C-alpha positions as protocol buffer text, in pm:
chain_id: "A"
residue {
  index: 1
  type: MET
  ca { x: 7127 y: 4512 z: 14111 }
}
residue {
  index: 2
  type: LYS
  ca { x: 7397 y: 4541 z: 14376 }
}
residue {
  index: 3
  type: PRO
  ca { x: 7486 y: 4223 z: 14572 }
}
residue {
  index: 4
  type: ALA
  ca { x: 7405 y: 4399 z: 14900 }
}
residue {
  index: 5
  type: ASP
  ca { x: 7058 y: 4492 z: 14771 }
}
residue {
  index: 6
  type: PHE
  ca { x: 6990 y: 4134 z: 14667 }
}
residue {
  index: 7
  type: ALA
  ca { x: 7113 y: 4003 z: 15005 }
}
residue {
  index: 8
  type: SER
  ca { x: 6870 y: 4241 z: 15178 }
}
residue {
  index: 9
  type: LEU
  ca { x: 6579 y: 4121 z: 14965 }
}
residue {
  index: 10
  type: LEU
  ca { x: 6666 y: 3758 z: 15035 }
}
residue {
  index: 11
  type: CYS
  ca { x: 6678 y: 3829 z: 15409 }
}
residue {
  index: 12
  type: SER
  ca { x: 6339 y: 3999 z: 15386 }
}
residue {
  index: 13
  type: ARG
  ca { x: 6194 y: 3691 z: 15215 }
}
residue {
  index: 14
  type: LEU
  ca { x: 6335 y: 3468 z: 15489 }
}
residue {
  index: 15
  type: CYS
  ca { x: 6192 y: 3686 z: 15764 }
}
residue {
  index: 16
  type: HIS
  ca { x: 5852 y: 3697 z: 15592 }
}
residue {
  index: 17
  type: ASP
  ca { x: 5833 y: 3318 z: 15574 }
}
residue {
  index: 18
  type: LEU
  ca { x: 5959 y: 3260 z: 15927 }
}
residue {
  index: 19
  type: VAL
  ca { x: 5764 y: 3525 z: 16116 }
}
residue {
  index: 20
  type: SER
  ca { x: 5447 y: 3314 z: 16138 }
}
residue {
  index: 21
  type: PRO
  ca { x: 5589 y: 2994 z: 16295 }
}
residue {
  index: 22
  type: VAL
  ca { x: 5828 y: 3191 z: 16518 }
}
residue {
  index: 23
  type: GLY
  ca { x: 5542 y: 3418 z: 16628 }
}
residue {
  index: 24
  type: SER
  ca { x: 5336 y: 3109 z: 16713 }
}
residue {
  index: 25
  type: LEU
  ca { x: 5623 y: 2984 z: 16929 }
}
residue {
  index: 26
  type: TYR
  ca { x: 5625 y: 3312 z: 17121 }
}
residue {
  index: 27
  type: ASN
  ca { x: 5247 y: 3307 z: 17165 }
}
residue {
  index: 28
  type: GLY
  ca { x: 5258 y: 2945 z: 17282 }
}
residue {
  index: 29
  type: VAL
  ca { x: 5519 y: 3021 z: 17546 }
}
residue {
  index: 30
  type: GLU
  ca { x: 5312 y: 3315 z: 17673 }
}
residue {
  index: 31
  type: LEU
  ca { x: 4999 y: 3100 z: 17695 }
}
residue {
  index: 32
  type: LEU
  ca { x: 5184 y: 2819 z: 17869 }
}
residue {
  index: 33
  type: ALA
  ca { x: 5328 y: 3055 z: 18132 }
}
residue {
  index: 34
  type: ASP
  ca { x: 4981 y: 3168 z: 18242 }
}
residue {
  index: 35
  type: GLU
  ca { x: 4785 y: 2845 z: 18197 }
}
residue {
  index: 36
  type: THR
  ca { x: 4716 y: 2602 z: 18484 }
}
residue {
  index: 37
  type: ASP
  ca { x: 4452 y: 2377 z: 18330 }
}
residue {
  index: 38
  type: PRO
  ca { x: 4619 y: 2044 z: 18232 }
}
residue {
  index: 39
  type: GLU
  ca { x: 4420 y: 2008 z: 17909 }
}
residue {
  index: 40
  type: MET
  ca { x: 4502 y: 2363 z: 17795 }
}
residue {
  index: 41
  type: ARG
  ca { x: 4867 y: 2312 z: 17883 }
}
residue {
  index: 42
  type: ARG
  ca { x: 4866 y: 2000 z: 17668 }
}
residue {
  index: 43
  type: ARG
  ca { x: 4725 y: 2198 z: 17377 }
}
residue {
  index: 44
  type: CYS
  ca { x: 4985 y: 2469 z: 17431 }
}
residue {
  index: 45
  type: MET
  ca { x: 5259 y: 2207 z: 17414 }
}
residue {
  index: 46
  type: GLU
  ca { x: 5112 y: 2076 z: 17090 }
}
residue {
  index: 47
  type: LEU
  ca { x: 5112 y: 2430 z: 16949 }
}
residue {
  index: 48
  type: LEU
  ca { x: 5475 y: 2476 z: 17052 }
}
residue {
  index: 49
  type: ALA
  ca { x: 5580 y: 2144 z: 16900 }
}
residue {
  index: 50
  type: ASP
  ca { x: 5398 y: 2219 z: 16575 }
}
residue {
  index: 51
  type: SER
  ca { x: 5548 y: 2568 z: 16546 }
}
residue {
  index: 52
  type: ALA
  ca { x: 5897 y: 2441 z: 16630 }
}
residue {
  index: 53
  type: ARG
  ca { x: 5866 y: 2173 z: 16363 }
}
residue {
  index: 54
  type: GLN
  ca { x: 5753 y: 2426 z: 16101 }
}
residue {
  index: 55
  type: THR
  ca { x: 6038 y: 2661 z: 16189 }
}
residue {
  index: 56
  type: ALA
  ca { x: 6298 y: 2383 z: 16173 }
}
residue {
  index: 57
  type: ASN
  ca { x: 6163 y: 2257 z: 15837 }
}
residue {
  index: 58
  type: LYS
  ca { x: 6172 y: 2603 z: 15683 }
}
residue {
  index: 59
  type: LEU
  ca { x: 6521 y: 2673 z: 15812 }
}
residue {
  index: 60
  type: LYS
  ca { x: 6643 y: 2339 z: 15675 }
}
residue {
  index: 61
  type: PHE
  ca { x: 6499 y: 2422 z: 15334 }
}
residue {
  index: 62
  type: PHE
  ca { x: 6628 y: 2779 z: 15323 }
}
residue {
  index: 63
  type: ARG
  ca { x: 6975 y: 2668 z: 15432 }
}
residue {
  index: 64
  type: LEU
  ca { x: 6996 y: 2435 z: 15132 }
}
residue {
  index: 65
  type: ALA
  ca { x: 6807 y: 2649 z: 14879 }
}
residue {
  index: 66
  type: PHE
  ca { x: 6968 y: 2984 z: 14968 }
}
residue {
  index: 67
  type: GLY
  ca { x: 7274 y: 2907 z: 15178 }
}
residue {
  index: 68
  type: ALA
  ca { x: 7591 y: 2700 z: 15174 }
}
residue {
  index: 69
  type: ALA
  ca { x: 7443 y: 2374 z: 15304 }
}
residue {
  index: 70
  type: GLY
  ca { x: 7571 y: 2060 z: 15139 }
}
residue {
  index: 71
  type: GLY
  ca { x: 7937 y: 2145 z: 15192 }
}
residue {
  index: 72
  type: PHE
  ca { x: 8179 y: 2297 z: 14947 }
}
residue {
  index: 73
  type: GLY
  ca { x: 8177 y: 2014 z: 14693 }
}
residue {
  index: 74
  type: SER
  ca { x: 8030 y: 2039 z: 14346 }
}
residue {
  index: 75
  type: SER
  ca { x: 7732 y: 1811 z: 14413 }
}
residue {
  index: 76
  type: ILE
  ca { x: 7463 y: 1744 z: 14674 }
}
residue {
  index: 77
  type: ASP
  ca { x: 7306 y: 1417 z: 14787 }
}
residue {
  index: 78
  type: PRO
  ca { x: 6953 y: 1413 z: 14633 }
}
residue {
  index: 79
  type: ARG
  ca { x: 6815 y: 1264 z: 14955 }
}
residue {
  index: 80
  type: GLU
  ca { x: 6909 y: 1585 z: 15135 }
}
residue {
  index: 81
  type: ALA
  ca { x: 6725 y: 1795 z: 14876 }
}
residue {
  index: 82
  type: HIS
  ca { x: 6423 y: 1563 z: 14887 }
}
residue {
  index: 83
  type: SER
  ca { x: 6404 y: 1582 z: 15266 }
}
residue {
  index: 84
  type: ALA
  ca { x: 6428 y: 1963 z: 15261 }
}
residue {
  index: 85
  type: LEU
  ca { x: 6147 y: 1994 z: 15007 }
}
residue {
  index: 86
  type: GLU
  ca { x: 5926 y: 1747 z: 15194 }
}
residue {
  index: 87
  type: GLY
  ca { x: 5974 y: 1954 z: 15508 }
}
residue {
  index: 88
  type: LEU
  ca { x: 5880 y: 2277 z: 15330 }
}
residue {
  index: 89
  type: PHE
  ca { x: 5543 y: 2135 z: 15222 }
}
residue {
  index: 90
  type: ALA
  ca { x: 5485 y: 1914 z: 15528 }
}
residue {
  index: 91
  type: GLU
  ca { x: 5216 y: 2143 z: 15667 }
}
residue {
  index: 92
  type: GLU
  ca { x: 5054 y: 2205 z: 15328 }
}
residue {
  index: 93
  type: LYS
  ca { x: 4828 y: 1902 z: 15305 }
}
residue {
  index: 94
  type: ARG
  ca { x: 4682 y: 2012 z: 14973 }
}
residue {
  index: 95
  type: ILE
  ca { x: 5013 y: 1971 z: 14788 }
}
residue {
  index: 96
  type: SER
  ca { x: 5139 y: 1625 z: 14696 }
}
residue {
  index: 97
  type: LEU
  ca { x: 5511 y: 1597 z: 14619 }
}
residue {
  index: 98
  type: ASP
  ca { x: 5620 y: 1356 z: 14344 }
}
residue {
  index: 99
  type: TRP
  ca { x: 6001 y: 1326 z: 14362 }
}
residue {
  index: 100
  type: GLN
  ca { x: 6130 y: 1163 z: 14043 }
}
residue {
  index: 101
  type: ILE
  ca { x: 6503 y: 1188 z: 14102 }
}
residue {
  index: 102
  type: GLY
  ca { x: 6723 y: 884 z: 14156 }
}
residue {
  index: 103
  type: ASP
  ca { x: 7030 y: 845 z: 14372 }
}
residue {
  index: 104
  type: HIS
  ca { x: 7271 y: 1015 z: 14130 }
}
residue {
  index: 105
  type: PRO
  ca { x: 7441 y: 1320 z: 14288 }
}
residue {
  index: 106
  type: LEU
  ca { x: 7290 y: 1653 z: 14189 }
}
residue {
  index: 107
  type: PRO
  ca { x: 7512 y: 1944 z: 14081 }
}
residue {
  index: 108
  type: LYS
  ca { x: 7494 y: 2209 z: 14353 }
}
residue {
  index: 109
  type: GLY
  ca { x: 7369 y: 2484 z: 14122 }
}
residue {
  index: 110
  type: ALA
  ca { x: 7104 y: 2256 z: 13973 }
}
residue {
  index: 111
  type: THR
  ca { x: 6989 y: 2156 z: 14322 }
}
residue {
  index: 112
  type: LYS
  ca { x: 6941 y: 2516 z: 14430 }
}
residue {
  index: 113
  type: MET
  ca { x: 6756 y: 2593 z: 14106 }
}
residue {
  index: 114
  type: LEU
  ca { x: 6531 y: 2289 z: 14157 }
}
residue {
  index: 115
  type: LEU
  ca { x: 6447 y: 2378 z: 14516 }
}
residue {
  index: 116
  type: ASN
  ca { x: 6371 y: 2741 z: 14442 }
}
residue {
  index: 117
  type: LEU
  ca { x: 6165 y: 2657 z: 14134 }
}
residue {
  index: 118
  type: ALA
  ca { x: 5974 y: 2398 z: 14338 }
}
residue {
  index: 119
  type: MET
  ca { x: 5898 y: 2660 z: 14603 }
}
residue {
  index: 120
  type: ILE
  ca { x: 5779 y: 2903 z: 14333 }
}
residue {
  index: 121
  type: ALA
  ca { x: 5565 y: 2634 z: 14171 }
}
residue {
  index: 122
  type: GLY
  ca { x: 5419 y: 2539 z: 14509 }
}
residue {
  index: 123
  type: ASP
  ca { x: 5324 y: 2902 z: 14572 }
}
residue {
  index: 124
  type: ALA
  ca { x: 5145 y: 2903 z: 14234 }
}
residue {
  index: 125
  type: LEU
  ca { x: 4922 y: 2608 z: 14336 }
}
residue {
  index: 126
  type: LEU
  ca { x: 4656 y: 2827 z: 14496 }
}
residue {
  index: 127
  type: ARG
  ca { x: 4416 y: 2538 z: 14563 }
}
residue {
  index: 128
  type: GLY
  ca { x: 4674 y: 2265 z: 14598 }
}
residue {
  index: 129
  type: GLY
  ca { x: 4766 y: 1992 z: 14354 }
}
residue {
  index: 130
  type: THR
  ca { x: 5066 y: 1782 z: 14257 }
}
residue {
  index: 131
  type: LEU
  ca { x: 5422 y: 1908 z: 14243 }
}
residue {
  index: 132
  type: THR
  ca { x: 5657 y: 1690 z: 14036 }
}
residue {
  index: 133
  type: VAL
  ca { x: 6034 y: 1740 z: 14059 }
}
residue {
  index: 134
  type: ALA
  ca { x: 6256 y: 1557 z: 13809 }
}
residue {
  index: 135
  type: SER
  ca { x: 6606 y: 1553 z: 13666 }
}
residue {
  index: 136
  type: GLU
  ca { x: 6794 y: 1355 z: 13404 }
}
residue {
  index: 137
  type: ALA
  ca { x: 7161 y: 1333 z: 13314 }
}
residue {
  index: 138
  type: SER
  ca { x: 7252 y: 1267 z: 12951 }
}
residue {
  index: 139
  type: GLY
  ca { x: 7617 y: 1283 z: 12855 }
}
residue {
  index: 140
  type: ASP
  ca { x: 7749 y: 1629 z: 12932 }
}
residue {
  index: 141
  type: LEU
  ca { x: 7403 y: 1773 z: 12987 }
}
residue {
  index: 142
  type: PHE
  ca { x: 7185 y: 1777 z: 13296 }
}
residue {
  index: 143
  type: GLU
  ca { x: 6814 y: 1859 z: 13267 }
}
residue {
  index: 144
  type: ILE
  ca { x: 6589 y: 1969 z: 13551 }
}
residue {
  index: 145
  type: ALA
  ca { x: 6211 y: 2011 z: 13550 }
}
residue {
  index: 146
  type: VAL
  ca { x: 5944 y: 2116 z: 13798 }
}
residue {
  index: 147
  type: ARG
  ca { x: 5579 y: 2057 z: 13710 }
}
residue {
  index: 148
  type: ALA
  ca { x: 5281 y: 2195 z: 13903 }
}
residue {
  index: 149
  type: GLU
  ca { x: 4934 y: 2061 z: 13831 }
}
residue {
  index: 150
  type: GLY
  ca { x: 4619 y: 2171 z: 14009 }
}
residue {
  index: 151
  type: PRO
  ca { x: 4269 y: 2319 z: 13975 }
}
residue {
  index: 152
  type: ARG
  ca { x: 4395 y: 2677 z: 13996 }
}
residue {
  index: 153
  type: ILE
  ca { x: 4744 y: 2795 z: 13911 }
}
residue {
  index: 154
  type: LEU
  ca { x: 4862 y: 3154 z: 13928 }
}
residue {
  index: 155
  type: LEU
  ca { x: 5227 y: 3249 z: 13875 }
}
residue {
  index: 156
  type: ASP
  ca { x: 5310 y: 3585 z: 14030 }
}
residue {
  index: 157
  type: GLU
  ca { x: 5379 y: 3832 z: 13749 }
}
residue {
  index: 158
  type: GLU
  ca { x: 5690 y: 3976 z: 13912 }
}
residue {
  index: 159
  type: VAL
  ca { x: 5827 y: 3626 z: 13961 }
}
residue {
  index: 160
  type: ARG
  ca { x: 5752 y: 3543 z: 13597 }
}
residue {
  index: 161
  type: ARG
  ca { x: 5917 y: 3864 z: 13477 }
}
residue {
  index: 162
  type: THR
  ca { x: 6224 y: 3794 z: 13688 }
}
residue {
  index: 163
  type: LEU
  ca { x: 6263 y: 3439 z: 13556 }
}
residue {
  index: 164
  type: GLU
  ca { x: 6220 y: 3557 z: 13197 }
}
residue {
  index: 165
  type: ALA
  ca { x: 6435 y: 3872 z: 13217 }
}
residue {
  index: 166
  type: GLY
  ca { x: 6713 y: 3709 z: 13418 }
}
residue {
  index: 167
  type: THR
  ca { x: 6973 y: 3924 z: 13587 }
}
residue {
  index: 168
  type: SER
  ca { x: 6901 y: 4234 z: 13376 }
}
residue {
  index: 169
  type: LEU
  ca { x: 6642 y: 4356 z: 13627 }
}
residue {
  index: 170
  type: THR
  ca { x: 6737 y: 4659 z: 13835 }
}
residue {
  index: 171
  type: THR
  ca { x: 6433 y: 4667 z: 14063 }
}
residue {
  index: 172
  type: LEU
  ca { x: 6301 y: 4379 z: 14267 }
}
residue {
  index: 173
  type: THR
  ca { x: 6083 y: 4308 z: 14571 }
}
residue {
  index: 174
  type: PRO
  ca { x: 6137 y: 4031 z: 14830 }
}
residue {
  index: 175
  type: ARG
  ca { x: 5867 y: 3807 z: 14683 }
}
residue {
  index: 176
  type: ALA
  ca { x: 6078 y: 3762 z: 14366 }
}
residue {
  index: 177
  type: ALA
  ca { x: 6412 y: 3716 z: 14545 }
}
residue {
  index: 178
  type: SER
  ca { x: 6411 y: 3338 z: 14495 }
}
residue {
  index: 179
  type: ALA
  ca { x: 6335 y: 3385 z: 14124 }
}
residue {
  index: 180
  type: PHE
  ca { x: 6630 y: 3623 z: 14095 }
}
residue {
  index: 181
  type: LEU
  ca { x: 6854 y: 3364 z: 14262 }
}
residue {
  index: 182
  type: VAL
  ca { x: 6739 y: 3110 z: 14002 }
}
residue {
  index: 183
  type: ALA
  ca { x: 6821 y: 3361 z: 13729 }
}
residue {
  index: 184
  type: LEU
  ca { x: 7168 y: 3417 z: 13877 }
}
residue {
  index: 185
  type: LEU
  ca { x: 7237 y: 3042 z: 13892 }
}
residue {
  index: 186
  type: ALA
  ca { x: 7107 y: 2995 z: 13538 }
}
residue {
  index: 187
  type: ASP
  ca { x: 7326 y: 3281 z: 13413 }
}
residue {
  index: 188
  type: GLU
  ca { x: 7632 y: 3126 z: 13580 }
}
residue {
  index: 189
  type: SER
  ca { x: 7553 y: 2798 z: 13403 }
}
residue {
  index: 190
  type: GLY
  ca { x: 7498 y: 2965 z: 13066 }
}
residue {
  index: 191
  type: THR
  ca { x: 7134 y: 2864 z: 13046 }
}
residue {
  index: 192
  type: LYS
  ca { x: 6783 y: 3003 z: 13090 }
}
residue {
  index: 193
  type: VAL
  ca { x: 6470 y: 2882 z: 13263 }
}
residue {
  index: 194
  type: HIS
  ca { x: 6191 y: 2790 z: 13024 }
}
residue {
  index: 195
  type: ILE
  ca { x: 5831 y: 2838 z: 13135 }
}
residue {
  index: 196
  type: SER
  ca { x: 5552 y: 2632 z: 12980 }
}
residue {
  index: 197
  type: GLU
  ca { x: 5185 y: 2674 z: 13065 }
}
residue {
  index: 198
  type: GLU
  ca { x: 4861 y: 2510 z: 12970 }
}
residue {
  index: 199
  type: GLU
  ca { x: 4530 y: 2464 z: 13146 }
}
residue {
  index: 200
  type: ASN
  ca { x: 4594 y: 2369 z: 13510 }
}
residue {
  index: 201
  type: VAL
  ca { x: 4962 y: 2294 z: 13440 }
}
residue {
  index: 202
  type: LEU
  ca { x: 5278 y: 2498 z: 13493 }
}
residue {
  index: 203
  type: VAL
  ca { x: 5624 y: 2364 z: 13401 }
}
residue {
  index: 204
  type: PHE
  ca { x: 5972 y: 2505 z: 13465 }
}
residue {
  index: 205
  type: GLY
  ca { x: 6267 y: 2351 z: 13284 }
}
residue {
  index: 206
  type: ALA
  ca { x: 6636 y: 2414 z: 13228 }
}
residue {
  index: 207
  type: GLN
  ca { x: 6930 y: 2239 z: 13070 }
}
residue {
  index: 208
  type: LEU
  ca { x: 7274 y: 2270 z: 13228 }
}
residue {
  index: 209
  type: GLU
  ca { x: 7617 y: 2125 z: 13174 }
}
residue {
  index: 210
  type: ALA
  ca { x: 7671 y: 1822 z: 13395 }
}
């Protein structure tokens, strides 16, 4: 896959995820412009605030998971990654985030893998559940794991195929763009993402050089 093609798919994924909160902002402004009732204007302002918050949270997450946020160093403050992931799922009340990562700096590649895998796992929790994000450093190795547990879990087949096949894929759709980014990062680190499944549980794991 050409870099330009992948960039286009990633942009399409971003637009898909942002169109709803940005559209709500536009609708709220239109309603507010024509509304004179104080109570309705108050509700419009609440709609605008909620949509603005969702948009800001998503942008913060995408900037760290897809972009160059975190500076040009080799590691990222885990508190920044935690905050970004909390913001992504802030409006999804059915998903509980269990962050099991201490204060040790996270390698940048590992952070991006963790965030994208957490987003994928969250999408697989169709009826909500618990999303556990963990990492552990041991000598020269750094392990990451994302665990989704809930009453109904469904991993998109294209996403699964992309994670398993890695960068050998030549065709891709926007919904698997984040999985392809994970595969690219794993390939750069000389590792692969392992997928483990059992009833109501889905686990992603990878081992990288620290």
